matplotlib code that plots the C-alpha trace (Angstrom):
import matplotlib.pyplot as plt

x = [-20.0, -20.5, -24.1, -22.9, -21.6, -23.6, -25.7, -22.6, -21.0, -24.2, -24.1, -20.5, -21.5, -24.3, -22.1, -22.2, -19.0, -17.9, -17.1, -15.2, -16.3, -14.2, -16.5, -15.9, -12.2, -12.3, -14.1, -11.4, -8.7, -10.6, -10.4, -6.8, -5.0, -5.6, -3.3, -0.5, -1.0, -1.7, -3.0, -0.8, 2.2, 4.5, 7.5, 5.6, 4.4, 8.0, 9.0, 6.3, 7.6, 11.2, 10.1, 8.3, 11.2, 13.6, 11.3, 11.4, 15.1, 15.7, 13.7, 15.6, 18.9, 17.6, 16.8, 20.2, 22.0, 21.3, 22.5, 25.8, 25.9, 25.4, 28.4, 30.6, 29.6, 30.1, 33.5, 34.5, 33.1, 34.9, 38.3, 38.0, 41.8, 42.4, 40.6, 42.7, 40.9, 37.6, 36.7, 37.3, 35.0, 32.1, 32.6, 33.0, 29.9, 27.9, 28.8, 28.1, 24.7, 23.7, 24.6, 23.0, 19.7, 19.7, 20.8, 18.0, 15.4, 16.8, 17.0, 13.4, 12.2, 13.9, 12.4, 8.9, 8.9, 8.0, 4.9, 3.8, 4.2, 2.3, -0.6, -0.8, -0.7, -3.6, -5.8, -5.1, -6.1, -9.1, -10.4, -10.0, -11.7, -14.7, -15.0, -14.9, -17.7, -20.0, -22.8, -22.6, -24.9, -22.3, -19.6, -21.9, -22.6, -19.0, -16.2, -13.1, -10.7, -12.4, -12.7, -9.1, -8.1, -10.0, -8.4, -4.9, -5.4, -6.8, -4.0, -1.4, -3.1, -3.0, 0.8, 0.9, -1.3, 0.9, 4.0, 2.8, 0.9, 3.7, 6.7, 5.7, 2.7, 3.3, 7.1, 6.4, 4.3, 6.8, 9.5, 7.4, 7.0, 10.7, 11.7, 9.2, 10.6, 14.2, 13.3, 11.5, 14.4, 17.2, 15.5, 12.0, 8.3, 7.7, 9.8, 8.1, 4.6, 5.1, 6.5, 3.5, 1.0, 2.5, 2.5, -1.1, -2.3, -0.5, -2.1, -5.6, -5.1, -3.8, -6.7, -9.3, -7.7, -7.1, -10.8, -11.6, -9.1, -10.3, -13.3, -10.9, -8.8, -11.9, -13.0, -9.6, -9.9, -13.4, -12.1, -8.9, -10.9, -13.2, -10.3, -8.5, -11.7, -12.2, -8.6, -8.8, -12.2, -10.9, -7.8, -9.7, -11.8, -8.9, -10.2, -13.7, -12.3, -10.3, -13.2, -15.4, -12.5, -13.3, -9.8, -10.6, -13.9, -12.1, -9.4, -12.0, -13.7, -10.4, -9.3, -12.6, -12.2, -8.6, -9.8, -12.1, -9.2, -7.0, -9.6, -10.0, -6.2, -5.7, -8.4, -6.7, -3.3, -4.7, -6.1, -2.8, -0.9, -3.1, -2.9, 0.9, 1.3, -0.9, 1.3, 4.5, 3.1, 2.2, 5.7, 7.5, 5.7, 6.4, 10.1, 10.5, 8.9, 11.1, 14.3, 13.7, 13.3, 16.5, 18.4, 17.2, 18.3, 21.8, 22.0, 21.1, 23.6, 20.9, 21.8, 25.0, 25.7, 25.5, 22.0, 20.9, 22.2, 20.5, 17.2, 17.5, 18.5, 15.5, 13.2, 14.7, 14.5, 10.9, 9.6, 10.9, 8.7, 5.9, 6.1, 6.0, 3.1, 1.0, 1.8, 1.5, -1.9, -3.2, -1.8, -3.3, -6.7, -6.6, -5.5, -8.6, -10.8, -9.1, -9.3, -13.0, -13.7, -11.9, -13.7, -17.0, -16.5, -16.8, -20.2, -21.4, -23.4, -23.9, -27.4, -26.8, -25.7, -25.7, -28.3, -26.9, -25.7, -26.4, -25.0, -23.1, -24.9, -25.2, -23.8, -26.2, -26.8, -27.4, -31.1, -32.0, -35.5, -36.6, -40.0, -42.2, -39.2, -39.8, -36.9, -36.2, -33.2, -35.7, -39.3, -40.6, -39.0, -39.4, -36.8, -38.3, -42.0, -43.1, -40.4, -40.5, -38.4, -36.5, -33.1, -32.9, -29.5, -27.2, -29.4, -28.8, -31.0, -30.6, -32.2, -32.7, -34.3, -33.9, -31.3, -32.4, -34.8, -33.1, -30.7, -27.7, -30.0, -30.9, -27.2, -26.6, -29.6, -28.3, -24.9, -26.8, -25.3, -28.9, -31.9, -35.2, -38.0, -40.5, -40.3, -37.3, -34.3, -33.2, -30.4, -31.2, -34.2, -32.2, -33.2, -29.9, -30.9, -30.7, -27.1, -23.8, -23.0, -19.5, -20.8, -23.3, -20.6, -18.1, -20.7, -21.1, -18.7, -19.0, -17.8, -18.4, -20.0, -17.2, -13.7, -12.2, -8.4, -6.2, -3.1, -0.9, 0.5, -1.4, -0.7, -2.3, -5.4, -5.9, -5.4, -7.7, -10.6, -8.6, -5.7, -4.3, -4.0, -0.6, 1.3, 0.1, -3.6, -3.1, -1.4, -4.0, -6.8, -4.9, -4.6, -8.3, -9.1, -6.8, -4.5, -1.3, 0.0, -0.8, 1.0, 4.0, 4.6, 4.9, 8.4, 7.6, 5.1, 2.8, 4.6, 3.5, 1.6, -1.7, -1.9, -4.7, -7.9, -6.0, -5.3, -2.1, -4.2, -6.6, -10.3, -9.9, -6.8, -8.6]
y = [29.2, 27.0, 28.1, 31.6, 30.4, 27.2, 28.7, 29.8, 26.4, 24.8, 26.9, 25.7, 22.1, 22.5, 24.2, 22.1, 20.3, 21.5, 18.9, 19.6, 17.4, 17.3, 19.7, 22.3, 21.7, 22.4, 25.6, 26.6, 25.8, 27.8, 30.9, 30.4, 29.2, 32.5, 34.1, 32.0, 33.3, 37.1, 39.0, 41.7, 40.5, 38.8, 39.0, 37.0, 34.5, 34.0, 33.3, 30.6, 28.9, 29.1, 27.6, 24.7, 24.0, 24.0, 21.5, 19.1, 19.6, 18.7, 15.5, 14.4, 14.9, 13.0, 10.1, 10.2, 10.0, 6.3, 5.4, 7.1, 5.4, 2.0, 2.8, 3.6, 0.3, -1.8, -0.3, -1.0, -4.6, -5.6, -4.5, -4.3, -4.2, -1.5, 1.6, 3.6, 2.1, 3.6, 6.5, 9.5, 11.5, 9.3, 9.9, 13.6, 13.6, 11.9, 14.7, 17.4, 16.1, 15.6, 19.2, 20.5, 18.8, 20.4, 23.8, 23.7, 23.4, 26.3, 28.6, 27.6, 28.8, 32.2, 32.6, 31.7, 33.8, 37.0, 35.4, 33.8, 36.8, 39.0, 36.5, 36.4, 40.2, 40.5, 37.9, 39.4, 42.9, 41.5, 39.7, 42.7, 44.9, 42.6, 42.4, 46.1, 46.3, 44.0, 45.5, 46.2, 43.3, 40.9, 42.3, 42.3, 38.7, 37.5, 37.2, 39.2, 36.5, 33.7, 35.8, 36.8, 33.2, 32.1, 34.7, 33.8, 30.1, 30.8, 33.0, 30.6, 27.7, 29.4, 29.7, 26.0, 25.0, 26.9, 25.3, 21.8, 21.6, 23.0, 21.7, 18.5, 16.7, 17.3, 16.6, 13.4, 11.9, 13.0, 11.2, 8.1, 8.1, 8.6, 5.9, 3.4, 4.1, 3.6, 0.3, -0.9, 0.1, -1.4, -4.5, -5.6, -4.5, -6.5, -4.2, -1.1, -2.7, -3.7, -0.2, 1.4, -0.9, -0.2, 3.5, 3.5, 1.4, 3.7, 6.8, 5.3, 4.3, 7.8, 9.5, 7.3, 7.4, 11.1, 11.7, 9.7, 11.7, 15.1, 15.0, 14.9, 17.8, 19.9, 19.4, 20.5, 23.7, 24.4, 24.1, 26.0, 29.0, 29.0, 29.0, 31.8, 33.8, 33.7, 34.7, 37.6, 38.7, 38.8, 40.7, 43.3, 43.9, 43.8, 46.8, 45.4, 42.0, 43.8, 46.0, 43.0, 40.9, 38.2, 36.9, 33.5, 33.4, 34.2, 31.7, 29.0, 29.8, 29.6, 26.5, 24.7, 25.6, 24.3, 21.1, 20.5, 21.3, 18.8, 16.0, 16.7, 16.8, 13.5, 11.9, 13.3, 12.0, 8.5, 8.5, 9.8, 7.0, 4.3, 6.1, 6.2, 2.6, 1.6, 3.6, 2.0, -1.5, -0.8, 0.6, -2.1, -4.9, -3.3, -2.8, -6.4, -7.8, -5.7, -6.3, -10.1, -10.0, -8.0, -10.3, -13.3, -11.7, -11.0, -14.7, -15.9, -13.5, -11.5, -8.3, -6.9, -5.7, -2.2, -3.0, -4.2, -1.0, 1.1, -0.6, -0.1, 3.5, 4.2, 2.6, 4.8, 7.8, 7.0, 6.0, 9.1, 11.4, 8.9, 9.2, 13.0, 12.6, 11.3, 14.2, 16.7, 15.2, 15.7, 19.2, 20.1, 18.7, 20.7, 23.8, 23.3, 23.3, 26.4, 28.3, 27.3, 28.8, 32.0, 32.2, 31.6, 35.2, 36.3, 34.6, 36.9, 39.7, 43.1, 44.0, 47.5, 48.0, 51.0, 51.0, 50.5, 53.9, 55.7, 59.2, 60.8, 63.0, 66.5, 69.2, 71.3, 73.0, 69.8, 69.5, 66.1, 64.5, 61.2, 60.6, 57.9, 55.7, 52.2, 49.8, 46.6, 44.2, 41.5, 41.8, 40.7, 43.7, 46.9, 49.6, 52.7, 53.0, 55.7, 58.2, 61.6, 64.6, 67.3, 68.8, 72.2, 73.1, 74.7, 73.7, 71.3, 68.4, 66.3, 62.9, 61.6, 58.5, 55.3, 52.7, 50.6, 53.4, 53.6, 56.6, 54.7, 53.2, 56.6, 57.4, 54.1, 54.6, 58.1, 56.6, 53.9, 51.0, 49.8, 50.7, 51.3, 48.8, 51.6, 55.3, 57.2, 59.3, 62.2, 64.8, 68.0, 66.3, 63.3, 59.9, 58.4, 55.0, 56.6, 57.9, 56.2, 55.2, 56.7, 60.1, 60.0, 59.1, 61.7, 64.3, 63.5, 64.1, 61.9, 61.8, 58.2, 57.4, 55.0, 56.5, 54.4, 54.6, 52.5, 50.9, 53.5, 56.9, 59.9, 61.7, 58.8, 58.8, 62.6, 62.5, 59.6, 61.9, 63.2, 60.9, 63.3, 66.1, 67.7, 68.2, 71.8, 70.7, 67.9, 70.1, 72.8, 70.2, 69.1, 72.7, 73.4, 70.3, 71.5, 68.5, 70.3, 70.8, 67.2, 65.9, 68.2, 66.5, 63.0, 61.8, 60.8, 63.6, 63.0, 59.7, 58.2, 54.9, 54.7, 50.9, 48.5, 50.5, 53.3, 51.3, 53.3, 56.5, 57.4, 57.9, 61.7, 61.5, 59.3]
z = [-81.4, -84.4, -84.8, -85.7, -89.1, -89.5, -92.4, -94.3, -93.9, -95.1, -98.2, -98.8, -98.4, -100.9, -103.5, -106.7, -107.6, -111.0, -113.6, -116.7, -119.6, -122.8, -124.6, -121.9, -122.0, -125.8, -125.0, -122.6, -125.2, -127.8, -125.5, -124.4, -127.5, -129.5, -126.9, -128.3, -131.9, -131.4, -134.4, -135.8, -133.8, -136.3, -134.0, -131.3, -133.8, -134.9, -131.3, -131.1, -134.3, -133.0, -129.6, -131.2, -133.6, -130.6, -128.8, -131.8, -132.2, -128.6, -128.8, -132.0, -130.2, -127.2, -129.5, -131.0, -127.7, -127.0, -130.5, -129.9, -126.5, -128.3, -130.6, -127.6, -125.8, -128.9, -129.5, -125.9, -126.0, -129.2, -127.9, -124.1, -123.5, -126.1, -125.0, -127.4, -130.3, -129.1, -131.4, -129.3, -131.7, -130.7, -127.0, -127.6, -129.8, -127.0, -124.6, -127.2, -128.2, -124.5, -123.7, -126.9, -126.0, -122.6, -123.9, -126.6, -123.9, -121.9, -125.0, -125.8, -122.4, -123.0, -126.5, -125.3, -122.1, -124.0, -125.5, -122.3, -120.1, -122.6, -122.7, -118.9, -118.7, -121.3, -119.5, -116.1, -117.3, -119.1, -116.0, -113.7, -116.3, -116.5, -112.7, -112.4, -115.0, -113.0, -110.9, -107.2, -106.5, -107.8, -105.5, -102.4, -102.9, -103.3, -100.8, -101.9, -100.7, -102.6, -105.7, -105.7, -105.1, -108.2, -110.4, -109.1, -109.7, -113.1, -114.4, -112.9, -114.6, -118.0, -117.6, -116.7, -119.6, -122.1, -120.8, -120.5, -123.8, -125.9, -124.0, -122.2, -123.6, -127.3, -127.1, -125.0, -127.8, -130.4, -128.5, -128.2, -132.0, -132.6, -130.1, -131.6, -135.1, -134.0, -132.2, -135.3, -137.6, -135.5, -134.1, -135.0, -135.2, -132.0, -130.0, -131.4, -131.0, -127.4, -126.6, -128.3, -126.5, -123.0, -123.7, -124.9, -122.0, -119.6, -121.2, -121.1, -117.4, -116.6, -118.2, -116.5, -113.1, -113.2, -114.0, -110.9, -108.8, -109.9, -107.5, -104.6, -106.0, -106.6, -103.0, -101.9, -103.9, -102.5, -98.9, -99.7, -101.1, -98.1, -95.6, -97.6, -97.8, -94.1, -93.4, -95.7, -94.4, -90.8, -91.8, -93.8, -90.7, -88.3, -86.2, -85.9, -84.8, -82.1, -81.0, -80.3, -78.9, -81.4, -82.3, -80.9, -82.9, -86.1, -85.4, -84.7, -88.0, -89.9, -88.1, -88.9, -92.6, -92.4, -90.8, -93.7, -96.1, -94.3, -94.6, -98.3, -98.8, -97.0, -99.2, -102.2, -101.1, -100.6, -104.1, -105.5, -103.9, -105.4, -108.8, -108.7, -107.7, -110.7, -113.1, -111.7, -112.2, -115.9, -116.6, -114.7, -116.5, -119.9, -119.0, -117.8, -121.1, -123.4, -121.4, -121.4, -125.1, -125.5, -123.2, -125.2, -128.4, -127.0, -125.9, -129.4, -130.9, -132.7, -130.7, -129.3, -125.8, -127.2, -128.6, -125.2, -123.6, -126.2, -125.6, -121.9, -122.4, -124.6, -122.0, -119.2, -121.5, -122.4, -119.1, -117.4, -119.5, -119.2, -115.4, -116.0, -118.3, -115.5, -113.3, -116.2, -117.2, -113.7, -113.5, -116.9, -115.9, -112.8, -114.8, -117.0, -113.9, -112.5, -115.8, -116.2, -112.8, -113.7, -117.1, -115.3, -114.1, -117.8, -117.9, -115.1, -116.6, -115.1, -113.9, -115.2, -118.8, -121.1, -123.9, -127.3, -128.6, -125.3, -125.4, -122.5, -120.0, -121.4, -119.2, -117.2, -113.9, -112.0, -111.3, -109.9, -109.9, -108.4, -109.9, -108.2, -107.6, -106.3, -105.5, -103.6, -103.3, -102.4, -103.8, -100.4, -98.7, -100.6, -99.7, -101.5, -102.2, -104.6, -103.6, -105.4, -104.7, -106.6, -105.9, -107.7, -109.2, -106.6, -103.6, -100.8, -99.7, -96.6, -96.4, -92.9, -91.5, -89.5, -90.3, -93.3, -94.4, -97.9, -97.5, -98.9, -101.6, -102.8, -103.4, -105.1, -107.4, -108.3, -109.2, -111.1, -109.2, -109.5, -111.6, -109.9, -110.6, -110.8, -111.7, -113.0, -112.0, -114.1, -114.1, -116.0, -117.6, -118.8, -117.6, -116.3, -117.8, -121.3, -120.9, -120.2, -116.7, -116.9, -117.8, -114.9, -112.4, -113.8, -113.1, -109.4, -106.6, -103.5, -99.9, -98.8, -95.5, -94.9, -95.1, -97.9, -98.4, -100.7, -99.4, -101.0, -100.3, -98.9, -102.3, -104.2, -102.1, -102.3, -106.1, -106.6, -107.5, -110.5, -111.2, -113.8, -111.2, -110.8, -107.5, -107.1, -107.4, -104.9, -102.4, -102.8, -102.1, -99.0, -97.8, -98.4, -96.4, -93.6, -94.1, -95.0, -91.4, -90.5, -93.6, -93.0, -89.6, -91.2, -91.8, -95.4, -96.0, -99.0, -99.7, -96.3, -96.9, -95.1, -94.8, -95.6, -95.6, -93.9, -90.7, -90.0, -89.6, -86.8, -87.6, -87.6, -89.8, -92.3]

ax = plt.figure().add_subplot(projection="3d")
ax.plot(x, y, z, "-o")
ax.set_aspect("equal")
plt.show()
């Protein structure tokens, strides 16, 4: 059975692995960041400013907490048997600052949510609009499941990128600077220098190792998209699968794609394990060096117990975000890859575009002329060869012929899904290449060969030809099509949902 899809699998294996150099990452940022500073939206810009301010405020309060902690410890250590002498205000202040730091982060999320959700809405609408504008050839060559997966990953990754750049990566570096400054101020330049060196080495290691790991993650994505596309394809064609009793065949195809995904996922996990161990070693070595220095200073009397606790608290406070930084960096890099794949859709150009300044199709009786039309999908296999005919206004023309003879192609050319390579097509003397596509399609009514229904109500599907039609017009159309009695027998009437591609209806009902 493998031979049935061997060619499609071969195409998958030959698919190029997308890299994402820094230059391409900057291009992605250049497209995404303007969404965070929307023109003509001062209220949203204010929310951004408030969010960033809250981030900085939270980090400042986090840096203050260990200093208060040191004061508490020193107070206790100087009078261990007289707890009453410990300034109660300091302990209360410790709790208040800790809660305030957490609350500031939560408030920031609420303030920023409006900006983020608006940006995601705009980009989602923009992507869908562009995909609808692409030519039929593009859609025939793409798998719907894989395409929807790329869009879903891309929009989710934009949300991730916003959150991590503003509220994780930037604040982590701010906190590193603040901690280094405090260590320098309270102790010595050596403490600050070692801390900065460890952090820098950690960041360089994370960047290099993450770049190495990305190839495993990209392979996982490729296999995941393929498995998802096969599953969606089989479900969209549920009836056909049942007709030909090919459930096992579809499961085998899906299972093989999943096996490839599992292999890629295991390779990715092994790389991740090695990566995490390397990070842990760097942080542990840095922590050991600084704690030995602090312990030695306490032994010499140069530092108090509170100072030792403060240093340790700062290391824990700093290394926690650093561990997160490794994960955040990997996630951000993956987000860049996913966003790049989604934005690659914008690079797709439609084969059919309106001429600059093209006017709409002028109204007329509806005379259609095919004049020496030649067309092919593949130049080696012409579909139409010098086809000429005329359909006078108000007349009917039937086109008959064998399968593959070009009957559907004639309709697609008239709708201008494609342009002929030779000859011309005109409506009322107007070459359809010289007028807008929208106006041509608005002038034509169509009953598709395939009964196409949306997974919505019967009412929605009837009204689809004129979405602004009122209830009376929809019911009148149903009555004229002899559907009224059938719909009246349904428990939900016009609100009955027809299922994916109308699967809840019989062929005659569709």
